N, C-alpha and C positions, 0 to 999 in steps of 0.2 A: 355546552356548545353543541347546537343542534347542526351538525355538518352531514350532508347527504352526498355520497358519492353517486352521481348519476351521469350517465352517458346518453341519456334520452331527452333531458329535460332543460328548458332554458328559463332565465329569469333575469330581472333588472340587474345591471352591473353593480359592483360592490362600490361603496364610498369610502371605505377605510380598510386597514389591514384587518381589524377584528370582523368587520362586515363581510370581508372577502371569503372566509371560511365559513360563514354562515349561509352562503347563498347557494342554492341548488341550480347547477347550470352545466352545461358541456359545450364549450367552444372546442377546446383542447386541440389535438393534432399538432401538425408540424408548425403552425404559427405560434403556439404556446411554446413548443420545444426549443424554437430559435432563440428566445429569451432566457430560456434555462441554460442552454448550451454556452450562449455568450457570457453569462455571469460565471459559469464554471470555468470557461476557457480563460477569461481575463483574471480570475482569482488565481489560477495556477500559474499564469504568466507572471503575476507579481511574486508569489512565493518562490517558484522554481528559479526565476530570474535572479532572485536575492541569493538562494541557496547555491546555485551554480558557481558563484564568485565570491561567497561570503569568507572563505578561508582567506582570500587575498585581502578582502576589507579588514577582517580581523588582525591580520598581522601588519598590513601596511598602515591603516588608518588607526586602529586601536592599539598597535604595538604589543599584541599578545604574542607569547611563545607558540610554537606550533602545536605543542602537546595541549596547552590550555585551549587554543583556538579549536583543535579538533575535538575536545570534549564539550565545548560550547555547543558545536555543530551536532554532534551525536546526541547530547541530551535534549536539546531543542527538537530535532527530527523525532527522536523517541517520543517525547511528550506529544508532538503534533500527530504521530501515528497512534497515541492512545486516545486522544480526545474525541475521535469519531466513534468510539465505543460509547461514550457518554452522549454525544450527539445524537446517535441512532436511538438511544433508550428514550430520551426526552422527546424526541420527534414522535416514535411510535407509541408512547404511552400518554403523552400529554398534550403537546402543542401543535403537532402536525408539521408536514415538511416544509410548507410555505413560511410559516413563521420562524422555524428553525433556521432555513437558508437566509432570510431577511436579517435576522439578529446576527447571524454569522458574517454576513456580507459587510455589515457596519463595523464589526470587530477586526475584519480583515483590513478594511480601508483605514480604520484608527492604528493598526499596526504598521501598516506601510507609511502612513504620515508620520509616525512616531520615528521609524528608523530614517526616514528622508531627513528629519529634524537633526538626527545624530550626525548626519553628514554635512547638514547645512549650517547649524549654529556652532561656532567655535567652542562655546562653554559646554558643549555635549560631546565632544571627542578630545582626546589628548592634543597637545601642542604639536604643530608640523615639525618633523624632524628631518634634517637634511642628511643624516648618516645613511650610508648605502646599506647598511644592516639594520632595518627598522626595529627588531627585537632589543636592540642596545638602547632604544629611546625611552622615554618615560611612558609608563602604561596609563590607563583609565583610572580615575578616582572612583570612589563608591557611588557618586551621584550619576557619573558618565556610564558606568557599568550598569547600574540600576535602570536607567532610562533604556539602554539597549535591551536588557533582559524584558522590561515591560512591553516594548514593541514586539519582541519575540513571543511572548506570552499572548498578546492581542491576536498574532498570526496564527497561533496554535488554536486559539478558541475559534477563529474563522474556519480553519481547517476542519475542526471538530463537527461544525454544523454543516458546511458546504459539501464536503467529500461523501459522507454517508447518506446524504439526502438527495443530491442532485441526480443520480441515475434512477432512483425510485420515483422521485418527482417527475422525471421525464417519461418514465413508463407509465405513470398514472395518467398521462395525456392521451393515452390510446387505449381503446376499448379491446381487451385481448379475447373478448367473447366473439369476436368477428376475424374473418381472415385478413381483412384490410389492417385491423389493429395489431394483429401478430406480425405482419409484414412490417408495419411501422415500427414496432419494437426492435426488431432485428436491425432494420436500418438505422435506428437511433444509436444502437450500440457500435455499428461501423463508424457513424459521425463522431461519436464520442471519443473513440480510440484514434480517429484520425485527427481530430482537433487537439488531442493530447500530444500526439507526436509533432504537431505543427508548433504547439506552445513550447515543447522541449527545443526544437531547432531554433526558434526565435531567441528563447531565452538564453542559450548557451552561445549564440553567436552575436546578434545585434545587440541585445542588452548587456552582455557581458562586455563586449568591445566598447560601448559607450561608457560603462563604468571604468573600464581598465585604461582606455586611451583619451577620453574626453573629460568626463567629470563624474564623481561619486554622485553629486548632487543631482545632475541630469539623469544618471543612470538609475537613481532611486525614484525620481520625480516621475518619470515615464511609466513605470509599472503602477505608481500610485494614481496618476491621472486616468489610466486605463481601468483601474479598479473603481474609481469614481464612477467612470462611464457605466461600468457593469453593474452598479447598484442602481443608477437611473433606468438601465435597460430592463433589469429584472422588475422593478415596480412598475414600468411602463407596460409589462404584460399581464398586469393582475385581472384585467377583464378577460383575459383569454385562457386562463388556467382552469384546469380541472382539480378540485380540492377534495381529498380523501379524508374521512374522519379518522383520527387515530383510534386504533381498536385495542390498545394495549401492547406492551412490548413482548416480543418473543422470549426475551429473557426470563420474564415472570413466568412463562409457561414451562421453561427447563427447570426453573427452581420448583415449580409445583410437583413435577414428575419426581424429582429427586426427594422432596419431603415426603410425598405420599408413599413412595417405595420404602423410605426409612420407617415410616409408621407402621408399615406392614410386613417388616423385616422378619419376623418371627413365623410368618406364614409359610408353610410348606407347599411347593408346587410339584406336581408329577415330572418325572424325567421327560416324558412325551405329552405332547397335547393330546390327551385322550378323550376330551369333551367334557370331563368332570367339573372343570373350572369355567366359570362364565366371566367373560371379558367385556368391558364397556367399549363397545365399537359402534358408534353413531355414524350417520352420513356426515361427511366432512362439509365444512363451510363453502360457499360459493367462491370465496377468495383463494381457496386451496385448489391447486390445478392437478396435483398427483396425489393418490392415495397409496400409503406405503403399506407393504405386506407385513403381516406379523412374522418376525424372525426369531430364531432360537438362540441368537447371540445375546449376551448380557441379560440372561433371563431374569436376574434379580430385579431388574427394572420393571418387568411384567406385572410385579406385584402391585404397581401403582394403578393398574387397570383392571385388577380383579375386583368383582363386586362382591361385597359382603352386605350383611344385613345393616340397614340404615344409611347405605352410600347414596341410593337414589331417592328422589322425592316421588309424589304421586304422579307428577308430570313425566317421570322418567329422565330427569336430569340430575346431575350430581348435587348432592346436598352441601356438600364441601369440595371445592376444587383442589384444596390441599390434601384431600384423602381419596379422591378418585379422578383419574385422568383417562383419557381415550387411548386406544391403541395407536392411533395416529400420532398422539402427542408423544408416547413412549417411544415410538420408532424414529421420530425426529430427534430425540435425545440420544438414541443410539447411533444415529448418523454423525452427530456431534463428537460422541466418545471415540467412533471408529477413526475419525479424521485427525484427532488431537495428536497422536504420536507421529502421523506423517507430517503435519503442520509443524511440529517442534523441530523436526530435522532440517527444515528449510532455513532456519535462523542463522546458522553458521555461515551458509553459502551466501546468504545476503549481507552478512558482516564483511565478506571479502568485496562486495560491490561498494560498500560505503567508502572504501579507501579511494574510490575515484575522486571524491569531493574534498579529500582530506590531504593525505601525504602525497598522493600523485600530483595534486596541484604544488605542494612543496618542491617536488622534484623539478617540475616543469619551469618553476620559478629560477631555478640554478642552471638551466640548459638554454640553449640557443634557439629561440622561438621565431627567428626571422624567416620570412619568406619574400625573398629579393631584398634589396637594400633598405627599403622605407617601411615595410609592414611588418609588424610584429604580432604573432597570434596571441591573445590572451590565454593566460594559464588556465583559467576557468572553462574555456571553450574546448578543451582537449577531449572532454567526454562525448563531443559530438561524433568522434570516431566509433564509439560503441553504438550510436543511434544509427549511423550509416551502416554499420555492419548488420544490424537487426534488419534495416530497409531492404539490404541487397539480399541477406540470407533467406528471410522469410518467404518470398516467392519462390526462390529455388528450392527451399524445403517443401513447399506446398505442392509443386508442379513436378519436381524431378524426385526428390528423396523419398516423399511419402509413397508414390506408386512404386518406386524400387523395393522398399522395405515391405509394402503390402504384398508383393508377389513372394517374397521370403517368408514373412510371418503369417500372412493370411489375416491379419488384423486390418480393419477398415482404415484406421488412421497411421497404419504403418508400424508404429510402436504404441505401446500403451502410454497413458498419462503418466504413470509413475516411473516408467522408463524414461520418458522424455524429461521430468524433473531430475532423475538421477543423473542423466547425461549432462545437464545444466550444472549439477554439482561438481561433476568431474571437471568441467571447463573452468569452473572457478578456482579448483585446486591448480590446475595448469597456469592459469592467470597468475596467482600468487607465486608460483615458482619462477615464471618467466619475470615477473616485477622484481623478485629479488636478484636474478641475474642480472638484469639491466641495471639496477641500482648499484651492485658492486662494480660493474663496468664503469658507471659514471663516476662513483667516488674516487676509484683508481685514477682515471684520466684527470679529474678535477684536482686532486693532489698533486698529480705530476705536473700539471699546468701551473699550478702556484699562484693563482689569483687570490688575493686577500679575502674577497668577498665570497669566495666559494662557487664562482661561476665556472662552467664547464664547456670547453670547445666541442660540443656534442649535440647534434640536432635534437630537438624535443621529440621528432618523429620516432625516435628510438623506443618511446614509451607506447608506440602504436600496436605492437604485438600484444601487449598485456590488456590493452584496451579492446583490441579485436576479440581476444578470448573471452573477455568479460562481456562483450557484446552477444557472443554466442551463448554465453551463460543465460543471459537475459531471455535470449530467443527461445531456449529450451525451458530453462527453470521457472522464470517469472510468467510467461505466457502458460506454461503447463499448469502452474499453481492455479492461476486464474481460472482456467477451464475445468480444473479438478475440483476446486471448491464449489464452483457453480453447478456443476453436474452432480455432485454427491450430496447436496442439500436439496430439499423440496423447493420449489420455485418461491413460495412465499417467504422462506428463510434465507434468501440469497443476501439480505441485509447482514446476516451473520457471517455468509460467505466473504463478503467485502471487509467486514470488521476483522476476521481472522487473518486476512491478507495483509490489512493495515497493521495488525497486532504483530505479524512476522517481522516488519520493518522496524517496529518500535523495539522488539526484542533484540534485532540485529543492532540497533543503534546503541542501545544500552550495554549489550555485549562488547561491542567495540570500544565504547567508552572505558568499560572495566578492564579489557586487555590493554589498552593505551595507557591508563593509569598504573595498572600493575607493573607492565614493561618499563615504564618511565620511572618507577619507584625502586624496583628490585634489580634491573639489569645494570650492568657497569660496576662500579665500586672498586676499591683499592686503586684510587687515582685513575680509574678509567671512566671516561664518559658514558651515559647510559645510551641505549640503542636509539632512543628517540631525541637525542640531544638537538638544541636548536641550531647548531652547527652540523648540518647534514654529513660533511666530510669527517667530523669527529666521531659522529653516531654509527649505528649499525642498523640502518632501515632495513636492509635485506634481510637481517636476521628476523626482523618483525614479520616481514612477508612470509618467510619460511614457517615460522610460527602458526600463521594462519593457515597456511597450506596443511601443515601436520594436522591442526585440529579439523580441517576439512576432511582429511582421510578418515580419522576416527568417526567423523559425522556421516561420511558415506557407508561406512560399515553399519552404523545405526540405522541409517535411512533403508539399507537394503533388509535389515532384519525387521523394520516395521512394515516395509512394502510387500515382503515376500508372502505374507498371508492375509492381505488385506481383501475383504469381501465387499464388492460394490453393493450399493443400495438397490432394493427391487422396488417396483411400484407400478400402480396402474394410472395412466393418464387420463384425468377426467374428461368428459365430453365426447367420448367415442374414439379417442386416439388409441394407437396400439400401445400394448404393454411394455414398459420399459424392460429391457433384458438385464440379466445380472452376471456377475462373475462370482464364482464359488471356488475359482481355481487360485494358483500362486500367480500373483500379479507379475512378478519380476520375471516370469518365464516368457519369453517372446514367441514361442511356438503355440500358445494358447489362442484359440479363436473365439470370436463372438459365437453365442449359441444361436 
């Protein structure tokens, strides 16, 4: 495939998907980005609109117990956060971003159509049950459950193609060698996150309300119809897009460094770089925006860049990339290794967040959700409280708290990125403690009230404190992780950064599923119900929340240990920009200043 990335030449418009990536052209810019943003926004509206209220759908329509429903959601969410790794690899190494997004958009549409059919066709969901306790009704048969999982599988495939490629494909539309292109990229990120927030608000309010109060068929059909429009919109912009040739996956480069270092593992390197060893350090490619300095950390990897006899051809290029890599490639792998421990510490704190879509919804279903005599808040909409917290807190943080902390610490951001992530972990712990206290109060009131269905004469807004604390956790932890990952990788490796962030959520989903399954199986006994019993009043959901809080405390200690000695990457920005500054000090010490 002879694809040329050109920002200066134009050609005749493409006539097919295949031709589209063979044409040398550059309209690009904001006209092209609008189609890409539209596709990404409507895809998220469909999948997030589904996930926000899916716990209710599984328990009310499919009559699953809350533990089984929570496991379905966690496993599916985890799989959806793993598939972007595969999508990024396929896109970068083989087919390019346009084709990956195109295929994934059809998969998402097919998934939404399948799930809409599970709500529309009586043969694809269990019979309607008039019992006030849905879990006492008959559950789905193998065909019904299989079709449900098939639809979720299509959605995961769609997420795997769209999410890792939409941001890079949008960035491709701007020429970053120009000042206008750099400004366009920065503005694109702002619009991307703004549309994401709008999608969350719409999905968790309007879409959830339609599903909960009007009809599941209509509630699923609306996102499906919007996704169909997104597919049409994406292909309508084919003549405007800039198509970048796939240059091979960054994962291959990582593997080459590891293999080359292992092949030369018996080589002895001097304790200090005294000039006796020759390293392969060619000029970086035009697509690389920052050249990394040679560091002394993880020196065993430096062996991959040591030139020995037979490593170079007569033209001065490696004879075998699996035996000789450049210093730049070695330092990129070091960046990844440095980040892994910090990344792993974020999984447990994210596991606390996943409870918003599972057991918090179960609590809300047993509480008074009325505002006035006629309006009832959908249980799946309560997470809007966390979003509103983020929306209110972030401007306050940026305009008030950052200047205040800057005067104390001398750090330009007030506190360092890792301190920000650590603060988010603390809020996650407090959120789980408060969630346990509120659940204990709800259970006692419900038992005293004596309603056979387990309803509690207690406003659902008692759940607000834990959701507000979780919103603060997101404002510190999630945004801190995004900025940390993107700042600690070279610019051309940001697909890895986004993949790591997605992988964090996958790990938290699977960890949450493991904890739920273990607690459900081993808690209780001796004629006592388990903590996560389908009857909330008979179970001990508060103990489950306390367990996650305890795990969060251990995780906070582990995070502190990983962060206290973290060293920031160093590099030289290509194109005449100033050199990136580094940290060689203890990250968690707030008194350290930028050099």
